[in-house]
C-alpha positions in Angstrom: 36.5 -104.3 -61.2 35.6 -106.2 -58.1 32.4 -108.2 -57.5 28.8 -107.2 -57.3 27.0 -108.0 -54.1 23.4 -108.9 -54.7 21.2 -109.0 -51.6 17.8 -110.7 -51.8 19.3 -112.9 -54.6 16.5 -115.5 -54.4 13.7 -112.9 -54.7 11.6 -111.6 -57.5 14.1 -109.0 -58.6 17.4 -110.2 -57.1 17.4 -113.5 -59.1 17.2 -111.5 -62.3 19.8 -109.0 -61.2 22.1 -112.0 -60.7 21.2 -113.7 -63.9 21.8 -110.7 -66.1 24.9 -109.6 -64.2 26.4 -113.0 -65.0 25.3 -112.7 -68.6 27.1 -109.3 -68.6 30.3 -111.1 -67.6 30.4 -109.8 -64.0 31.6 -111.7 -60.9 28.9 -111.8 -58.3 28.4 -112.6 -54.6 24.8 -113.6 -53.8 23.7 -113.1 -50.3 20.7 -114.0 -48.2 19.4 -115.8 -45.1 19.0 -119.1 -46.9 22.4 -120.1 -48.4 21.1 -123.6 -49.3 18.5 -122.2 -51.6 21.1 -119.9 -53.1 23.4 -122.8 -53.7 20.7 -124.7 -55.5 20.0 -121.6 -57.7 23.5 -120.6 -58.5 25.7 -123.6 -57.8 29.3 -122.6 -58.8 28.4 -119.5 -60.8 28.6 -117.2 -57.7 30.1 -116.7 -54.3 27.4 -117.6 -51.8 27.2 -116.0 -48.4 24.9 -115.9 -45.4 23.7 -112.3 -44.9 21.2 -110.6 -42.7 20.7 -106.8 -42.6 20.0 -107.0 -38.9 23.2 -108.9 -38.0 26.3 -106.8 -38.6 28.5 -109.9 -38.0 27.5 -111.0 -41.5 28.6 -107.9 -43.3 32.4 -108.6 -43.6 32.1 -111.8 -45.6 29.4 -110.4 -47.8 31.5 -107.4 -48.7 34.8 -109.3 -49.5 36.2 -108.1 -52.9 33.0 -106.2 -53.6 32.9 -102.7 -55.2 29.2 -102.6 -56.3 26.1 -103.4 -54.3 22.4 -104.1 -55.0 20.3 -103.5 -52.0 16.9 -105.1 -51.8 14.9 -104.2 -48.6 13.4 -107.4 -47.2 9.6 -107.0 -47.1 9.5 -107.8 -43.3 11.8 -105.0 -42.4 9.4 -102.1 -42.3 11.7 -99.6 -40.5 14.3 -97.9 -42.7 16.6 -97.8 -39.6 17.1 -101.6 -40.1 19.2 -100.9 -43.1 21.3 -98.1 -41.7 24.1 -100.2 -40.1 24.8 -101.9 -43.5 24.9 -98.5 -45.3 27.3 -97.3 -42.6 29.4 -100.5 -43.3 29.5 -99.6 -47.0 30.7 -96.1 -46.2 33.4 -97.5 -43.8 34.6 -100.0 -46.3 35.4 -97.4 -49.0 36.1 -98.1 -52.7 32.4 -98.6 -53.5 31.7 -97.6 -57.1 27.9 -97.9 -57.0 25.1 -98.7 -54.6 21.9 -99.6 -56.5 18.9 -99.6 -54.1 15.6 -101.1 -55.2 13.3 -98.2 -54.3 9.8 -97.1 -55.5 8.4 -94.8 -58.1 7.5 -91.4 -56.7 9.2 -92.0 -53.4 11.6 -89.0 -53.8 8.5 -86.8 -53.2 6.8 -89.0 -50.6 8.3 -89.4 -47.1 5.9 -92.1 -45.9 7.3 -95.4 -47.4 10.5 -96.6 -45.8 12.3 -96.4 -49.2 12.4 -92.6 -48.9 14.6 -92.6 -45.8 16.8 -95.4 -47.1 17.5 -93.4 -50.3 18.5 -90.5 -48.0 20.8 -92.7 -45.8 22.7 -93.8 -49.0 23.0 -90.2 -50.3 24.1 -88.8 -46.9 26.7 -91.5 -46.7 28.3 -89.9 -49.8 28.1 -93.3 -51.6 27.8 -93.2 -55.4 24.2 -94.3 -56.0 21.7 -95.2 -58.6 18.2 -95.6 -57.1 16.0 -97.9 -59.2 12.4 -96.6 -58.7 10.0 -99.1 -60.3 6.3 -99.0 -60.5 4.3 -101.9 -59.1 5.6 -105.4 -60.0 3.5 -107.5 -62.3 4.7 -110.3 -59.9 2.4 -108.8 -57.2 -0.5 -110.3 -59.3 1.2 -113.7 -59.7 2.5 -113.6 -56.1 0.9 -112.0 -53.1 -2.5 -111.6 -54.8 -2.6 -114.9 -56.7 -4.3 -116.7 -53.9 -7.6 -114.9 -54.4 -7.4 -115.1 -58.2 -6.6 -118.8 -58.3 -9.1 -120.0 -55.7 -11.9 -117.4 -55.7 -11.6 -115.6 -59.1 -11.2 -112.3 -57.2 -8.7 -109.5 -57.1 -8.5 -107.8 -53.7 -6.6 -104.6 -54.0 -7.9 -101.3 -52.5 -7.2 -98.7 -55.3 -10.6 -98.0 -56.9 -10.2 -96.7 -60.5 -6.5 -95.7 -60.2 -4.1 -96.7 -63.0 -0.9 -98.6 -62.5 2.0 -98.7 -64.9 3.0 -102.3 -63.9 6.5 -103.5 -64.7 7.9 -107.1 -64.9 10.5 -107.8 -62.2 12.6 -109.4 -64.9 12.8 -106.1 -66.6 13.8 -104.4 -63.3 16.5 -107.0 -62.8 17.9 -106.6 -66.3 18.2 -102.8 -66.2 19.7 -103.0 -62.6 22.3 -105.5 -63.8 23.2 -103.2 -66.7 23.5 -100.2 -64.3 25.8 -102.2 -62.0 27.9 -103.5 -64.9 28.7 -99.9 -66.1 28.7 -98.0 -62.8 30.5 -94.8 -63.9 27.6 -94.1 -66.4 24.9 -94.2 -63.8 26.4 -92.6 -60.6 24.1 -90.3 -58.5 21.0 -90.9 -60.5 17.4 -92.1 -59.9 15.7 -94.0 -62.6 11.9 -94.2 -62.5 11.0 -97.3 -64.5 7.6 -98.5 -65.6 5.9 -100.6 -68.1 4.8 -99.2 -71.5 1.2 -98.6 -70.4 -0.9 -97.8 -67.3 -4.0 -99.9 -66.7 -6.6 -100.2 -63.9 -7.5 -103.4 -62.0 -10.7 -103.9 -64.1 -8.4 -104.2 -67.1 -6.1 -106.5 -65.2 -9.2 -108.7 -64.4 -10.2 -108.6 -68.1 -6.8 -109.7 -69.3 -6.7 -112.5 -66.8 -10.3 -113.6 -67.6 -9.5 -113.9 -71.3 -6.2 -115.8 -70.8 -7.6 -118.1 -68.1 -10.9 -118.7 -69.8 -12.9 -117.9 -66.7 -14.3 -114.7 -65.2 -12.0 -112.8 -62.8 -13.6 -110.0 -60.9 -12.0 -106.9 -59.4 -13.8 -106.4 -56.1 -12.8 -102.8 -55.5 -12.6 -103.3 -51.7 -12.3 -100.6 -49.0 -8.8 -100.1 -47.5 -10.0 -100.9 -44.0 -11.5 -104.2 -45.1 -8.3 -105.1 -47.1 -6.0 -104.5 -44.1 -8.2 -106.7 -41.9 -8.5 -109.4 -44.6 -4.7 -109.5 -45.2 -3.9 -109.8 -41.5 -6.8 -111.8 -40.0 -7.8 -114.1 -42.9 -4.5 -114.4 -44.9 -2.4 -114.3 -41.8 0.2 -111.9 -43.3 2.6 -110.0 -41.1 1.3 -106.7 -39.8 4.4 -104.7 -40.8 4.3 -106.0 -44.3 0.6 -105.2 -44.6 1.2 -101.7 -43.3 3.8 -101.0 -45.9 1.6 -102.5 -48.6 -1.3 -100.4 -47.4 0.8 -97.2 -47.7 1.8 -98.2 -51.3 -1.8 -98.7 -52.3 -2.8 -95.4 -50.7 -0.1 -93.8 -53.0 -1.7 -95.6 -55.9 -5.1 -94.2 -55.1 -3.5 -90.8 -55.0 -2.3 -91.3 -58.5 1.4 -91.9 -58.0 1.5 -95.2 -59.9 0.0 -94.0 -63.1 3.1 -92.4 -64.5 4.6 -94.0 -67.7 8.2 -93.4 -68.4 10.5 -94.3 -71.3 13.6 -94.8 -69.1 13.7 -98.6 -69.6 13.6 -98.2 -73.4 16.2 -95.4 -73.3 18.7 -97.5 -71.4 18.0 -101.0 -72.7 17.1 -100.1 -76.3 13.9 -102.1 -76.2 10.4 -101.9 -74.8 9.5 -103.4 -71.4 7.1 -106.4 -71.3 3.4 -105.7 -71.4 1.0 -107.1 -68.8 -0.6 -109.2 -71.5 2.8 -110.8 -72.3 3.4 -111.3 -68.6 0.1 -113.2 -68.1 0.7 -115.4 -71.1 4.2 -116.3 -69.7 3.0 -116.9 -66.1 -0.4 -118.4 -66.7 0.3 -121.4 -64.4 0.3 -119.0 -61.4 -3.5 -118.7 -61.5 -4.5 -122.2 -62.7 
């Protein structure tokens, strides 16, 4: 087989796709807009290329000797059309054995998030695909929402009592690497992957409180306040906040409470629990 192209290889999921693909004995090309960072991460274990979904001049080098592709939509690209030229380039190249797109759980029935259209673009291109549809990342709590937890002992997420079947990005990366390492077994499928349980944000706060030894409070804010807070106080990009707002709207409507056994069926082991994740990443909130 040829190489696996891994976009977003320095991100939460991409780094683990790369790590586990290498452990599976695959040759990889890691691609992104910061080659220096990728060089520090992977050194001589991977081909390293500059790549930008919005610059078609970067596609040729990224696709050299590649027959499988992991697509990670950069968070700042809120329009699905931004990824269409690259998908067209995959179609034109030919010989692609699998395109694995990091999508979102429930998106096959929800046209609002950009992931829905991107899945359709891949399918309409007659490319062999395996959509990875995870629930919410545990890393959202240690990443974008860590600021409020670390400094103010608050969780600011507008989902009320809704349940979320959080999954660790490392588990997502591991299953994606397996799929890409054995492409014929997983062609033209969509895998909805979750953690082993669904919990609400009061339970998230309770687990964090016990592990950190201080009280963490779930504030249960209104969506309108949250959007304003993210943009005006946190200074986050409006497009990013819009997509995040849509995802949390979906959560309030109950789309994130589903628990599946797909990870265990494919990997032969259970996914990490939120408790295990907090124990491993405790420094994120200290």
